[in-house]
N, C-alpha and C positions, 0 to 999 in steps of 0.2 A: 476433692474429698471434703465432706462437711465437717465443720469444727465441732469438737466435742462440747456438750452442754456444760456450762459453768455451774458449780454448786451454788445454791442460794446463799446470799449474803446474810450473815447474822446481825449486821449493823441495823439499827432502827431506821425507819424511813425519814425521820426528821431528827435534827440535832438538839442538843441541850438549849442552844440559843432560841430555836423555834419554840421549844416547850416553855421556856421562860416568858417569851413574848405572848404566847397564847394564854398562859396563866394570868399575865397582867391584863390582857384584854378581857378575860373572863371576870376578873376582879372588878374592872371598870363597868362591865355589863351588869354584874350583880348589883353594884351600887346604883347605877342608873335605873335599873328596874325597881329597886327598893324605893327610890325617890318618887318615881312615877306612880307606883302602887300606893304609897302613902298619901300623895296628893289626891289620887282618885278616890281613896277611901274617905278622906276628909270631905271630898265633894259629894260622895254618896250620903254622908251624914248630914251635910247642909241641905241636900235635896230632900232627904227624908223628913227633916224638921220643918222645912219651909219650901214646899214645892213651887208655889207661885212666885216667891222671891227668887228662887233659883232660875226659873224660866225667864223672869224679867231681867235678871243679870245677864244671862246668856244672850237674850235678844238685844240688849243694849250693847254688848261687846261684839256681836256678830257683824256690825257694820265697819269695824276697824280692820285695816289691812293686816296688822300683826296677828289678829285672831284667825283670819283666813289663811295667812301664811303658815301659822302653827298647825291648822287643820290639814293643809295640804301636805306638810312634812310628816305629820302624824300618820296619815294614810299611806304616803309614799314609802315610808320606812317600816310600815307594818308594825308600829309600836304596840298596837292592841294585841296582836299575836304574841309579841315579845313579853308583854305583861302577863298574859293568861296561860301560856303554854309551859308552865312549871308550877311547882308548889308555891303558895303565897310567901313572899319574902318577909323578913322582920320589918316592923315599922321603924322609920327614921325619926327618933323622938324630937330632934331640934331642926327639922327640915324647914327652910325658909323662915328663920327667926328674924327679928327686927334688923340686926346687923346686915343680913343678906339684902334686905330692901334698901338700906342706906348705901351699900356699895353699888347696887344696880342703879339707884337714883343718881349717884355721883358719876357713874359711867355715862348715863344718858345726858346729864348736864354738861359733861365734857364734850360729848358729841355735838350737842346743840351749840355750844360756844365755839366749837371748831368751825361749824358751818356758818354761824352768824356771830362774830365776836361782839357785836353791839347788843346782843340779847341780854336781858336782865335775868338774874337767877330767880326761879319761881319761889313763891312763898308756899311751902308745904307744911302739912301738919307735923308736929314734933314726933319723932320716932323714939321709942324707948332705947336707951343706950345698951341696956342688957335685959333682954326679954326673959321673964321668969316662967313663961308658959312652956308646955311641951305637948306633943301629940297625945290625945287620950288613948289609953290602951284598949278600949272596948269599941273601936270603930267597926262599922258594918263591913262585911266582905264585899268584894267587887261583884257586880252583876254583869255576867257575860252577855246578857241579852240587850244591854244598853250600849250606847256609843260612848266609849271610855274617854274620848277627848273632852267631852263636855264635863265629865266628872273631874278630870285633871284640872281643867280651867277653874271649876268651882272650888276645888281644893286650894289652888293658888290664890284665888280671891279670898277664901276664908283666912289664909295666913296673912294676906295683906291687911285685911280688916283687923286682925289680932295685933298687928304691928303698929297700927295707928293709935294715937291717943285721942280716940273719938268715943262718943257715947255708944254703948252697945246697941246693936240692932236687935229689936225684939223678934223672937221667932213666932210663927203662927201658932205653935202649940201653947205659948204662954199668953195668947191674946185674952184680954178681959176688960174689966172696968177701967184699967189704967189707960186704955186707948180713948176714953171719952174725951171729946173735944179735939182730938188730933186730926190732922189733915188726912184724908183718905189716901191710901196707897194708889199709885197710878195703875191703871188696868194693863195687864201684860199685852204686849203687841202680838197680834195674830201671826203665827208662823208663816214665813214666805213660802210660796209654792216650790221654789227652787232651793230651799234650805237643804244643805247636805245632810243626809242621814246615812244609815248603814248601806253601803253599796251591796249589790248582789253577791260579790265575792266575799265581803265580810259576813254577810248573812249566812252564806253557805258554810263558812268556817265556824261561825257560832253554832249552827245546827250540828256540825260534825263534832264539836266539843261535847255537846249534850247527848249525842247518840249513845245508846247502851252498847252498840257494837264496836265503839271506838276502843282500839287497843287489843281486840281479839286477834 
């Protein structure tokens, strides 16, 4: 004789502990997304002001393994989709201020001295102990047609430059008579043929975001 069916349970499929952990993960995800989008929008602003300077910076960084590792992880974890597949998050006004770079530099110095105890501490430019700058509120929006990893890198570069006590780098938009007698800027290196750009999968996703049929 077949057993009689049991009435459906009214208990939720997951418990309060599950809900609390999922909420914490969402909070961490929202924070991470806001940091990435803020950096990318700073990068868009730098690229809009000085396109050849931005290209030269990216070409110079592209030979370093950390740049390539970041690019690999950015694509592997699909952070571009993570950044774009939701309404724009609020800007993080103090993202990567001077104290952030001081702590990162201290961690790297500790790693180097662990590997080679005889190494001397490098002489770096003085970092402002308390940065008084914040992210501009009128940053341009993200451009889904571009490779956002490059914009994130440019935004991080922009914050690093802001943290250093160095002479400001003139933007191309402010070029003029003040450049008379200055050394010419180096020509940007020609892009390598195998430079990573949008993969076909990312290109399809970008096209799907722009499609008018999306969401119907």
